DOPAMI-188829 format. One record per atom (N, C-alpha, C): x, y, z. Coordinates in steps of 0.2 Angstrom, whole numbers, plus 5000, padded with zeros to 4 digits. Example, Ala and Ser with C-alpha at 12.3 -4.5 7.8 and 13.67 -1.06 7.14 Angstrom:
<nodes>
506649725039506249785039506649845039506449895035506849955036506450005039
</nodes>
This chain:
<nodes>
501248995044501149015034501949025032502049025028502549035025502849105024503549115030503849145026504249175019504449235017504349245010505049265011505849225009506249245011506949235004507549255003507649274996508249194999508049164991508249064990509149074984509049034985509848994981509749054975509349054972509249064966509249124965509149204973509049244971509749264969509449334969510049364963510649364969510349414974510649444979510849374985510649314984510849284990511649234992511949254994512549224998512849184992513549184991513349144990513749054992513849004989513548954993514548904993514648905000515148885004515648834996516348874995516548864992516548874984515748904983515448934975515448984974515348994969514949044966514149064964514149134966513349144970513149094962512449084964511849034959511449064953511549094945511249114943510649154943510649204943510249244948509649264941508649214948508349194945507649264950507349294945507149354948506549324953506649374959505749344960505249334957504649324960503949304954503449354958503249354952502949434953502049424954501449454953501049444950500649424942500649354942500249334938500749284937501449264942501849194942502549244934502549294934502849314929503749324932504249344930504749354935505149414934505349474942505649544937505949594945506649564938507149594944507149674943507349694948507549784948508249774949508149834942508749864942509049934944509749944950509849994954509950044947509750134950510050184942510650184945510950164950511750204948511850114948511850064946511750004943512449974946512649994953512949964956512949864957512149904957511749824961510949824963510549804962509649764958509349834965509249894962508949924972508149884971507849854976507549814980506749834982506249864982505749864985505749834992505949804999505849795000504949805007504849755008504249765012504349715019504249715027504549675034503649705036503549645040502949675045502449655044501749625048501649595054500849625053500649585051499349605050498849545053498249575054497949555056497849465052498149495047498149375043498749345042499349355049499749325051499849335060499549385063499449385070499149405070498849365079498149385082498249455083497749475087497949565087498049585094498149545102497949565103499449565104499549535098500149545098500549585093500049605087500049665085499949705087499449725093499449805100500249815101500749735101501549775102502049805099501949795091502149825091501849905087501149895087500849995086501050005090501250085083501550135083500850165085501150235088500650305086501150375080500550405078501250435077501850475076501950515085502550535087503050435087502650405089503350375087503450345081503150355075503150305071503750365068503450465070504350495068504850495072505150485076505650475081506050395077505450365077505850275073506150295066505850305061505950295055506550335053506950385055507550405055508250335058507750305062508150255066508350205061507250195059507450125055507950125046507950195047508250185039509150175039509350205047510050195048510050135047510050095054509950035055509649995049509349985043509149935039509449935033510150015031509950015025509850055020509450065022508650075017508650115014508650165008508850215007508550295005507650255007506950285010506650245012506350255017505850245023505250265023504650215023503950225026503750175030503350185038503250155039502250165042501950095041501350105041500750065048500550095052500550055059499750075062499650025062498650025061498250025065497849965071497649925073497649875068497849845065497849765060498249785057498849815057499449795052499949865054500549865058501149875057501549835048501949895045502049885041502649935038503449915036503649925034503849965028503949985024503949955016504650025017505250035010505750065010506150025004506750055003507150024994507750004997508149994997508849944996509249934993509649944992510249904985510349834988510649824995510449764998509849725000509049704997508549695002508949635005509049565006509049525008509349555015509749595015510149615026509549675026509149705023508749775024508249715028508049675026507549635029507749595032507949565035508049525041508149595047508749675045508849685049508249725052507549735048506749745048506449705052506749655052506349595057506549635063507149605063507549595069507449665074507449725069507249775070506149775075505749755070504949735076505149695078505449635078505549575084505849605090506549635092506749685097505949705102505649775094505049815098504749785103504449705099503949665101504249635108504849605108505049605116505049615120505349695119505249745123504549745128503849715122503149735127503049635127503149595126503149535126502749535120503049515115502449525112502249455105502749485098502549415095503349375091503349345086503849285085504149305078504449285078504649305070504149255065503549215067503449185064502649215058502649265065502149315061502149335057503149355058503449415049503349375046503249445040503349445032503649445028504049445024504249485022504249475012504149535009504149535003504649585000504649544993505049614990504749624979505149684980504949724975504149704972504049694966503349674965502849634969503049624971502549554979502449594983502849664984502949754991502449774988502649794983502249864977501549834976501449734975500949724975500249734979500749704986500649684994500249794997500449814995500449884997499449924992499649904986499149934983498649894988498449784988497749774988497849804996498249825000498049855006497849915006498049944999497650045002497250054999496749964994496249964989495849954995496049945002495549915005495249815008495749785001495649714999496149665006496449715007496849675013496549655021495949715019495649775025495449665027495249695037494849635038494049645035493949715037493549745033493349745026493149695019493449725014493149755008493549805007493349865003493149935008493649905015493249985018493950035014494050105017494150165010494450205020494850175025494950215030495950205031495750115027496850135022496650165020496450175018497250225013497250265013496750305019497250385019497350375025497650325029497950285032498850295028498650255024499350245019499750315017499150385016499550425014499650495021499250465026499650475030500250485033500250385030501150385034501750405027501550425022501750435020502250505019501350555021501850635025501950625029501950595031502450605039503250555035502950515033503850475031504250555026503850595023504150655017504250695024503950715028503950785033504650765035504950675039505550675040505850665037506050675031506350655025506750615025506450545027506550475026506150425016505750505015505050445008505350535003505950505000505750554996505350544989505650554982505150574976505050484973505350424976505050344974504550334977504750334985504050314990503350354987503550454987503150454982502550444977503150434972503050404965502450344968502850264971502450224973501250274978501850324981500950314985500850324978500950374974500350444970499850364966500450304966500150244960499750214966499950214971499650174974498650194975498750254977497950314974497850294970498050304962497750284957497450184956497750184960497750114959496950084967497050124967496350134974495850144973495750204968495350224960495150234959495350154952495150144950494950064951494850054959494750004958493850044962493850084964493250114966492650124961493250154955492550134949492950094942493050064943492750014938492449944940492749934948492149894951491949894955491549864959491049884966491149844971491749834971492449834980491849874983491649934985491449984990490649994990490349934987489649964988489449954993488949954994488649915000488749925007488449945013488849955020489049915024489449905025489949865028490149835035489649905038489749915045489549915049489249935056488649955061488249985057488550045057488750125058488650135052488750105044488450135038487750085034487650025038487249985039486550005041486450065046486150085051485650135047486450175042486250255039485850245034486050175030485650115024485450125027484950105033484450065031483950135033483850185034483550235036483550275031484050275024484050275019483550245014483050185019482850145011482250125011482350185017481350175023481350295023481850315022481650375020481750395013482350365010482650405007483150485007482950515004483450595007483450595015483650645019483750605026483850685028483850745023484150805023483350835026482750805024481850815030481950785035482650745037482250725042482250725046482450705058482850705063483150655065483550645068483850585069484050625078483950575080484150555087484550495088484950495089485650455091485450425099485650355102485450345110486250315109486450365113487250335117487850365115488350425118488850435116489750395115489450315114490050265117490250275105490850215108491250215102490650225095490050145095489850125094489050205088489050225097488550295094489050365090489550345092490150365093490150405082490250325081490350325073489450315070488850265073488250315067488350385065488650415073488250505075488450535069489250515065489550525062489550505052489350455052489050435047488150455043488050465051487050525051487250575045487950615053488150675050488450685042488550625038488950655033488350665025487850645031487050635026486650705029486850745029486550825032485750845033485550765040485250775043484650855044484150855046483850905046484050935054484250895055484150895062484550835070485050845069485450765072485550795084484950735085485450735093485950695094486050705103486450635102486250655110485850585115485950595122486250535124486150525129486550485135486550505140486550445144486650465153486950535154487550545154488450575156487950625150487850695151487750745148488450785145488850765149489450815148489650775141489750695140490150665134489750675131489050675130488550695126488650775122488750835126488950895123489650885121489950845119490550845118490650815114490050775111490150725107489750755101488950805105488950835101489150925093489450915098489751035097490350975094490450895092491050895085490650875080489950875082489850835074489150905072489250955076488851025076488150965079487750945079487250925084487150965091486250915093486150955100486150905105486150905111486650855114485850875123485550805123484850795128485050745129484950755136485050685145484350655142484950575144484350535142483850525144483750555147482850585153482650595145482950645142482650675135482450635130482550595133482650575123481750575119481250565130480550545125480150595122480650675125480350745123480550735113481350715113481350715104481450655101481150605104480650525102479850595100479850655101478950645097479050685089479850705087480050755083480350715078480750685082481150585076480850565069481350565065481150515061481550465061482050455064482350415068482950415071482850335076483150335082483550265081484250265083484850225084484750225089484950165094485150135102485750145103486050135104486650115103487350115112486750065118486750105122487050005127487050015133487249945135486649955146486049995144485449985148485749935149485349925157485349815159484449815157484349885155483449865155483349925148482749905145482749915139482150025141482950045134482450125138481750145130481650095126481150105124480750055122480150085125479450005125478850035123478249945120477749985118477250055118477150045127476750125128477450185129477850175125478350275126478250255118478150245116478350225107477850265105477250215111476550205106476150305106476550335116476450385115476750435113477450415109477850495107477550495097476950425095477050405089476050455091475750505095475150455094474650535093475150555094474750655091474950665083475350595079475550605072475150545068474750525067474550435068474750465062475150495055475150465048476150425048476250455053476950485055477550425056478150395047478450355055478950355056479050295061479550305066480050215064480550245060481350205065481550175069481650145070482050125077482550075075483250105077483750055074484050005081484049945086484449955090485149915088485549935092486449895090486449885092485649895100486449875108486349765109486849785112486749695116486949705121486549665126486249675128485249745123484749665120484449725119483949785121484049885116483849905124483049935119482749905116482549905116481649855113481249845118480749805119480449775113480749725110480349695104479649725103479349695108478649705107478449775104478849815104479049885100478649895093479049825091478749845081478349815083477649805084476949785084476549865083476949905090476349995086476650035076475750055075475650055073476250095066476550115062476750145059477550165061477750085065478450085068478850035065479350035063479849975060480449995066480349915068481149915072481849865067482249875069482849825066483449825073483649755072484149765078484549725075485249705077485749705076485949655073485449595071485649565069485249565062484749605061484449635055485249645051485849725053485949725054486549685052486749655056487449565054487049565046486449535043486249495037486849565033486149615034486349665029487349665026487549685030488149675032488649625027488249565029488449515025488449475022488149515016487749525012488149545009488149615009488349655005489549655008489449585012490149565014490349535006489849505006490049445002489949454993489549514992489449554988490349584985490649614990491149634989491749604989491749504989492149494991492349444980491349454979491549444974491749494970491949554972492449584965493049614967493049564972494049554973494349534965494449494964494749464958494549504950493949564952494349594949494649664951494749664957495049724957495849684958496149634960496649634959496749644951496349634946496749634940496949714939496649724940496849794942497249854946497549814951498149794954498749794951498849744949498949684945499449764936498549774931498849814929499249884932499349894935499449954940500249934943500349894946500849884948501249884944501449824938501549844929501849914926501249954929501350024928501850064931501850054937502250104943502950074940503149984938503849964936504049994933503549994927503750014918504050084917503450134925503750184925504550194929504550144934505150174937505750134928505750104926506050074921506450134915505650194914505750224911506450274911506250274920506450304921507250304922507450234922507950224923508150194917507950184911508150184904508850244901508650304904508850374900509750364905509550354911510450314915510650274913510650224910510850174908510850184901510750194898510850204890511650254889511650304894512050374894513050334896512950294900513150234905513250194898512950164895513250134890513550154883513050224885513850254877514450284879514350304887515150324892515550264893515050184892515950164890516250114888515550144880515950124870516150154870516350234872516750284872517250294873517150244880518250274882518150194880518050144878518450094874518550084874518150144866518550134859519150194857518850254866519750294864520250274866520050214874520750184873520950144868520550124863520950064856521250114852520850154854521150214844521850234847521650274856522550274858523050254859522950174855523550114858523650084853523450124846523350094837523750174835523650214837523650274833524350294830524950264836525550284830525450234825525450164824525450134820525050204813524750234815524350254807525150324807524650364802525150404799524850464802525050534803524550614805524150584800524250584794523650634791522950574790523150524793522650494793522050464802522750504806522050504810521550524813521350564809520850614810520250564805520350494802519950444797519950394803520350374804520450334811520050364818519950394821519450414826518950424823518650484817517850504812517650384814518150364809517950284809517550244817518050274820518050244826517250244832517250324831516350364836516150324831515850354822515550294816515450214820516050184821516150094825515550094829515750164834515250134840514750164839514350204840513850214836513250174836513650134829513450084823513050014829513550004835513549954838513150004845513050044846512650064850511950064845511950064842511150064838510950044842510649974842510449904842510049944851510649904855510749934859510049974865510350044862509750084863509150074864509150034853508350044855508049974859508549954858508149854863507949894872508349954874508149964881507749984878507450044877506950094876506250024876506349994870505649934867505749914876505849874878506049884886505749904888505749974890505650014896504750024893504750014887503950024883503749974883503749904888503549844886503149864893502549824890501849824898501949784903502449724899502649684907503249704913503649754910503849824913504549764914505049714909505549674912506149684916506049694921506649714923507249684920506949644925507749554921507949564917507749574912508249604908508649674905508249704905508649774910509449734911509249714918509749684923510549654920510049604916510549584910510749594906510449674905510849714899511449724905511249774908512049804913512649744912512349674915512849634916513349604908512949624907512949594897513849644894513649724895513849764894514749784900514349764906514949774912514749834916514049854914513549914918513549904926513449834930513549814932513949824943514449844938515049854946515249804947515049744940515649674943516349664939516449724937517049754933516949724929517549694922517749644915518249584915518149564921518449484920519049484922519449574926520249564928520549604922520149624918520749634908520449734909520549754918520649824918519849884913520049964917519749984910519949994903520549984902520950014895520749984890520249904890520049904885520749804882521349804886521649804882521349714889521149694880520949584880520849604872521049614868521049584863521749514864521949524854521949474856522849464854523349414855523749424857524449464853524349434846524649514842524549584846523949594846523749654849524049684854524349644860524349634868524949624863525449604860526349624857526749664852526249684853526249744842526849784847527449764849527549834849528449804844528449734842528949744833528549704831529049684826528749664822528149684815527749624813527249674805526549644812526649734816526249764816526049804816526249844807526049874803525349874801524849904802524249904795524249914787
</nodes>
């Protein structure tokens, strides 16, 4: 895996030994653009920093070593913010990723400290190493967040659960006061990218889980499920997911059957369903339209004889049996019973694979949406920062104008001083006109070229680097001006 780090071309890279820093070159953004992000205070670029590990960079058993629950995240956020010197921060931790998003003036130092924090946590739990950790900055970090929120960075491409997890992580950080207006805007833009991806592409189409594929099969056979009775056999993780997916379609009746009746009753209560014992499955089978078997029984729970007996009284009745158990808990011979449709895990996997393939083809379209939204985020950010930059620029010009005027006023007659002051103001306004227009134009540009804004700061001395040692009094004029104490200084 290639780790993304600052190079000698980075504006915040340390100087080479015996020399000055390399010429600033902005990090590469999506589509090959290079963009730097100026800081609102003008002293240094405020960078978006991302450090983390995911299923694409580390095996799941190592990701477990750094996974945090909500309470652990709550306790960790202030520590992370303080340790890494971040302005704002939120932490996203799921079973497939742990990622820290922050903003900092010194992005390189913040990233290294965040990685050190992650690795220290992993060492305490015998976990991952630096080779599993990635670092991203600015546009690449925002692009990554939007990809995550849109589901195209997930193991199951196009899944929607991660979007809610991103918003939950942001909300927790806001409650703990480690995320403010910047991260709030970032989260809002991530939500907008997700919404556009869902409405403008087919990334969310089709069933890509066993549970959703089961519902897909049922709807393909019966259409509307509101007049159907559904029986889910099994109250484990798979049975729970299947039952939850069917509940979303509001069947006429939903039953949960399980060997442990207490477990069946607990799941049924949470879903507004009814619970029966495993032995009671045959009674429900007589009126059921859909039966999903999600158990680990060592022998079949449904045989041709038991199914034939259940449907005997209604010769025209259609029964759909879906076996998601491994090993199979529905005798394959059940498929020979009239008006009974049987599907097993292999059928469901074919559906999932076909839909995943379709979703994968939609990824380029989602990426185009994300690129537009990343640019929109930075364009919004730059427009917010343009106002303070213009004010700083005007204050700087006016300060220099006043300093020069005061230095030369003694050469003017008293009655000419008002004219000199007006001339200085007019000159400052004329000099500022073009830069002001250009700053506004840059802030409106679709590219959101923050590198140009940074160079404007540097060009006019707004980046906190000083003015080549000449001070703020403007004493950088010609030799005659600096030695105006005698001779021919009169205008």
